[in-house]
C-alpha positions as CSV (number, residue, x, y, z in Angstrom):
1,M,-65.8,-17.1,-37.3
2,P,-63.5,-14.2,-38.5
3,G,-61.5,-12.6,-35.8
4,Q,-61.6,-9.0,-34.6
5,A,-59.0,-6.5,-33.4
6,V,-59.0,-5.8,-29.7
7,R,-57.5,-2.7,-28.1
8,T,-55.1,-3.7,-25.3
9,S,-55.0,-2.4,-21.7
10,P,-52.1,0.0,-20.8
11,Q,-50.1,-3.0,-19.6
12,A,-51.1,-5.8,-22.1
13,K,-53.4,-3.7,-24.3
14,T,-55.6,-6.5,-25.6
15,K,-58.6,-4.9,-27.4
16,I,-59.0,-5.6,-31.2
17,S,-62.4,-4.9,-29.3
18,A,-61.6,-1.6,-27.6
19,P,-41.8,13.6,-3.0
20,S,-40.9,12.6,0.6
21,A,-42.5,15.1,3.0
22,A,-39.7,14.6,5.6
23,N,-37.0,16.7,3.8
24,D,-37.7,19.3,1.1
25,D,-34.1,20.3,0.5
26,S,-32.8,17.1,-1.1
27,S,-33.2,18.0,-4.8
28,G,-34.6,20.5,-7.2
29,L,-33.5,24.1,-7.9
30,G,-31.2,24.0,-4.9
31,G,-28.9,26.9,-4.2
32,F,-30.1,28.9,-7.2
33,F,-33.1,30.1,-5.3
34,G,-31.8,29.5,-1.8
35,S,-30.3,33.0,-1.4
36,L,-33.7,34.5,-2.2
37,F,-35.4,33.2,0.9
38,G,-34.9,33.0,4.6
39,G,-36.4,34.2,7.9
40,A,-36.6,34.0,11.6
41,A,-39.3,33.2,14.1
42,A,-42.2,35.6,14.1
43,E,-45.7,36.1,15.6
44,P,-48.4,33.5,14.6
45,L,-50.3,34.2,11.5
46,P,-53.9,35.1,12.1
47,G,-56.4,32.6,10.7
48,V,-53.9,29.9,9.9
49,N,-55.2,26.7,11.5
50,P,-54.3,23.0,11.4
51,G,-55.5,21.5,8.2
52,D,-55.4,24.7,6.2
53,A,-53.7,24.7,2.8
54,C,-50.9,27.2,2.3
55,F,-47.5,27.8,0.6
56,Y,-44.2,27.1,2.2
57,K,-41.1,29.1,1.0
58,S,-38.5,26.4,0.7
59,A,-34.8,27.3,0.3
60,A,-34.5,24.6,-2.4
61,H,-37.8,24.9,-4.4
62,G,-39.2,28.4,-3.6
63,W,-42.9,28.4,-2.9
64,I,-44.4,24.9,-2.6
65,P,-47.9,23.8,-1.6
66,A,-48.3,22.6,1.9
67,A,-50.8,22.0,4.7
68,V,-50.6,23.2,8.3
69,K,-50.3,20.5,11.0
70,Q,-49.9,22.4,14.2
71,F,-48.6,25.7,15.7
72,H,-46.0,25.8,18.6
73,P,-46.8,28.9,20.7
74,S,-43.6,28.5,22.8
75,R,-41.4,28.7,19.6
76,G,-43.6,30.8,17.4
77,C,-43.4,28.3,14.5
78,Y,-45.5,25.9,12.6
79,D,-45.2,22.2,11.6
80,L,-46.3,21.7,8.0
81,D,-46.8,18.4,6.2
82,V,-43.6,19.2,4.2
83,K,-41.5,20.7,6.9
84,Q,-41.3,21.1,10.7
85,S,-40.5,24.2,12.7
86,V,-41.3,26.7,10.0
87,A,-41.2,30.5,10.7
88,P,-44.4,32.4,10.0
89,E,-42.7,34.6,7.3
90,S,-42.0,31.4,5.3
91,I,-45.7,30.7,5.0
92,F,-48.2,32.2,2.6
93,S,-51.8,31.9,3.8
94,L,-54.5,31.2,1.2
95,Q,-57.1,32.9,3.3
96,P,-60.0,34.8,1.7
97,G,-58.7,38.0,0.2
98,A,-55.2,36.8,-0.3
99,S,-53.5,38.2,-3.5
100,V,-52.4,35.3,-5.7
101,E,-51.7,34.6,-9.4
102,Y,-53.6,32.0,-11.3
103,H,-52.2,30.0,-14.3
104,S,-54.8,30.4,-17.0
105,V,-54.7,27.7,-19.7
106,S,-56.7,29.7,-22.2
107,A,-54.5,32.8,-21.8
108,N,-51.4,30.8,-21.4
109,R,-50.1,33.1,-18.7
110,W,-50.3,33.9,-15.0
111,I,-53.0,36.5,-14.1
112,P,-53.6,38.4,-10.9
113,A,-56.4,37.0,-8.7
114,K,-57.7,37.0,-5.1
115,V,-58.8,34.0,-3.0
116,V,-62.6,34.0,-2.4
117,R,-62.9,30.8,-0.4
118,A,-61.4,27.3,0.2
119,R,-63.6,24.4,-0.9
120,P,-64.1,21.0,0.8
121,D,-62.6,19.3,-2.3
122,E,-59.3,21.0,-1.6
123,T,-59.7,23.5,-4.5
124,F,-60.1,27.3,-4.3
125,D,-62.6,29.7,-5.6
126,L,-60.8,32.8,-7.0
127,D,-62.4,36.0,-8.2
128,V,-61.4,35.0,-11.7
129,K,-62.1,31.2,-11.6
130,E,-63.8,28.7,-9.4
131,Q,-62.6,25.3,-8.2
132,V,-58.9,26.0,-9.0
133,P,-56.4,23.3,-7.8
134,I,-53.5,24.7,-5.7
135,V,-51.0,23.7,-8.4
136,K,-52.4,26.5,-10.6
137,I,-52.1,29.1,-7.8
138,W,-48.9,31.1,-6.9
139,P,-48.3,33.7,-4.2
140,A,-48.4,37.3,-5.6
141,P,-46.6,39.4,-6.5
142,S,-44.1,37.5,-8.6
143,Q,-40.5,38.2,-7.9
144,G,-39.4,39.6,-11.3
145,K,-37.7,37.4,-13.9
146,L,-36.6,34.8,-11.3
147,G,-40.2,34.4,-10.2
148,Q,-41.4,34.0,-13.8
149,L,-38.8,31.3,-14.4
150,R,-39.7,29.5,-11.2
151,K,-43.4,29.6,-12.1
152,S,-42.6,28.2,-15.5
153,V,-40.8,25.3,-14.0
154,N,-43.5,24.5,-11.5
155,A,-46.3,24.9,-14.1
156,M,-44.4,22.7,-16.6
157,D,-44.8,25.5,-19.1
158,S,-42.1,24.2,-21.5
159,V,-42.6,27.0,-24.1
160,V,-42.0,29.8,-21.5
161,L,-39.2,27.8,-19.9
162,R,-37.5,27.4,-23.3
163,Q,-37.7,31.2,-23.9
164,R,-36.3,31.9,-20.5
165,L,-33.4,29.5,-20.9
166,E,-32.5,30.6,-24.4
167,S,-32.7,34.3,-23.7
168,Q,-29.4,35.3,-22.0
169,S,-30.6,39.0,-22.0
170,Q,-33.6,38.1,-19.9
171,L,-31.9,35.9,-17.3
172,P,-28.2,34.8,-17.2
173,L,-28.2,31.3,-15.6
174,P,-25.4,30.1,-13.3
175,P,-24.1,26.5,-13.6
176,E,-25.7,25.5,-10.3
177,F,-29.2,26.3,-11.7
178,L,-28.6,24.1,-14.7
179,Q,-27.4,21.2,-12.5
180,D,-30.3,21.5,-10.1
181,S,-32.9,22.0,-12.8
182,Q,-31.7,18.8,-14.5
183,S,-32.4,16.9,-11.3
184,L,-35.8,18.4,-10.9
185,A,-36.6,17.9,-14.6
186,L,-35.6,14.2,-14.4
187,S,-37.8,13.7,-11.3
188,E,-40.8,15.3,-13.0
189,L,-40.1,13.3,-16.2
190,R,-40.3,10.0,-14.4
191,K,-43.4,11.1,-12.5
192,A,-45.1,12.0,-15.8
193,M,-44.2,8.6,-17.3
194,K,-46.1,7.0,-14.5
195,G,-49.0,9.4,-14.7
196,R,-49.8,8.5,-18.4
197,D,-51.1,11.9,-19.4
198,Q,-50.0,12.8,-22.9
199,A,-49.9,16.6,-22.4
200,V,-48.0,16.4,-19.1
201,L,-45.5,13.8,-20.4
202,G,-44.9,15.8,-23.6
203,A,-44.2,19.0,-21.6
204,A,-41.9,17.0,-19.2
205,I,-39.9,15.6,-22.1
206,E,-39.4,19.1,-23.6
207,K,-38.3,20.5,-20.2
208,A,-36.0,17.5,-19.6
209,A,-34.4,18.0,-23.0
210,L,-33.8,21.6,-22.2
211,A,-32.3,20.8,-18.8
212,G,-29.8,18.3,-20.4
213,V,-31.3,15.0,-19.1
214,S,-29.6,12.0,-20.5
215,E,-30.5,10.6,-23.9
216,E,-31.4,7.2,-22.4
217,E,-34.0,8.8,-20.1
218,L,-35.4,10.9,-23.0
219,E,-35.6,7.9,-25.3
220,N,-37.5,5.9,-22.6
221,A,-39.9,8.8,-22.1
222,T,-40.4,9.3,-25.8
223,Q,-41.3,5.7,-26.2
224,A,-43.8,6.0,-23.3
225,L,-45.3,9.0,-25.1
226,Q,-45.5,7.1,-28.3
227,D,-47.3,4.2,-26.5
228,L,-49.9,6.8,-25.3
229,E,-50.3,8.4,-28.7
230,E,-50.3,5.2,-30.7
231,P,-52.4,2.6,-28.7
232,M,-51.6,-1.0,-29.0
233,W,-54.1,-3.6,-30.3
234,R,-54.0,-7.3,-30.6
235,Y,-55.5,-9.5,-33.3
236,D,-57.4,-12.2,-31.4
237,P,-59.5,-14.4,-33.9
238,E,-61.5,-17.3,-32.5
239,D,-60.6,-19.4,-35.6
240,H,-56.8,-18.4,-35.5
241,V,-56.9,-17.4,-39.1
242,H,-54.7,-14.6,-40.3
243,L,-56.1,-11.2,-41.4
244,D,-55.0,-9.7,-44.7
245,I,-53.9,-6.1,-44.5
246,R,-55.6,-3.7,-46.9
247,S,-53.9,-0.8,-48.7
248,A,-57.0,1.4,-48.0
249,P,-59.6,1.7,-45.3
250,V,-62.1,-0.5,-47.2
251,V,-63.1,-4.1,-46.4
252,S,-63.1,-5.0,-50.1
253,G,-60.1,-2.8,-50.8
254,P,-56.8,-4.0,-52.4
255,R,-54.8,-6.4,-50.2
256,T,-51.2,-6.0,-49.6
257,K,-48.7,-8.9,-49.2
258,E,-48.8,-8.4,-45.5
259,A,-51.1,-10.0,-42.9
260,L,-51.8,-9.9,-39.2
261,L,-51.2,-13.3,-37.5
262,A,-53.4,-14.6,-34.7
263,G,-52.3,-13.1,-31.4
264,E,-50.1,-10.4,-33.1
265,V,-49.9,-7.1,-31.1
266,F,-49.6,-3.9,-33.2
267,R,-49.7,-0.2,-32.9
268,V,-52.4,2.0,-34.4
269,S,-51.7,5.5,-35.6
270,K,-55.2,6.3,-36.7
271,E,-58.8,5.1,-36.4
272,Q,-61.3,5.9,-39.1
273,R,-65.0,5.2,-39.3
274,G,-65.9,4.2,-42.8
275,A,-69.1,5.0,-44.7
276,D,-70.0,1.3,-44.2
277,G,-69.9,1.9,-40.4
278,V,-66.7,-0.3,-40.0
279,N,-63.9,1.1,-37.7
280,Y,-60.7,0.9,-39.7
281,L,-57.3,0.9,-38.0
282,K,-54.1,2.3,-39.7
283,L,-51.1,0.4,-38.6
284,A,-48.4,2.6,-37.2
285,D,-45.6,0.7,-38.9
286,G,-47.0,1.7,-42.4
287,R,-48.1,-1.8,-43.5
288,G,-51.7,-0.6,-44.3
289,W,-55.2,-0.9,-42.8
290,V,-57.2,-3.5,-41.0
291,F,-60.7,-3.4,-39.6
292,E,-61.9,-3.8,-36.0
293,K,-64.7,-6.1,-37.1
294,K,-66.8,-6.8,-40.2
295,H,-70.5,-6.2,-40.1
296,G,-72.5,-9.4,-40.3
297,V,-69.7,-11.7,-39.2
298,G,-68.9,-10.2,-35.7
């Protein structure tokens, strides 16, 4: 029986049938934002209870998402899941009515919003959008150009980040920012490679390139992105007979001098459904076309 192509799984891809919470100051934007923030012990924040989501103003990273664990009345400070003994002024509460900014994908910018309610699924209803994850929310108001840059970094907005980095008139960048942003970009790049999301990985690669991450790291990430964009298939025929490669997406089309061998793994740059209902696969290496299976023969 003629064989068929099988897309493989992310690991073997076999179908030609188809940060530590203990310390938040170890890496990231470091001293660049550190001078912007600080604070001493203060009165407890009304309505901030254990289990509530909030933002913590880190000396290393600026505002970061957090969750309240407990309040210490004797010291007037909070323990969060990302930091212990936090002063109230270093906490931004996401209580109803809180003024925030929401990162709109359609508008490709941060827009003003207010918190309406917290949902059981750990998202938030805003007055401009419902069920918003905390990663798309930012305390308002933004803090000028530095705040815009920081939000671009956290939102992985590579286009805005490039504009900020390239425009010396908008924001001169000290050397320590470039060093710390490189560390942050590398960390996010490696995380994106594990996440296997094309859009996130593509943005992470752009940001890493801008931050000066090493060529080796960029090459590894680019290869991972190619793996996602061009899925791997394996020719797995029951009769172990080779499959002639066509020069066009037609079963009866002209055959090239190339062929797929039984068990061969290959990348596909395009899938195309023919008028005959057959799914044709364009080989990413430019050798031509093969078909997933031929009607009437399996």
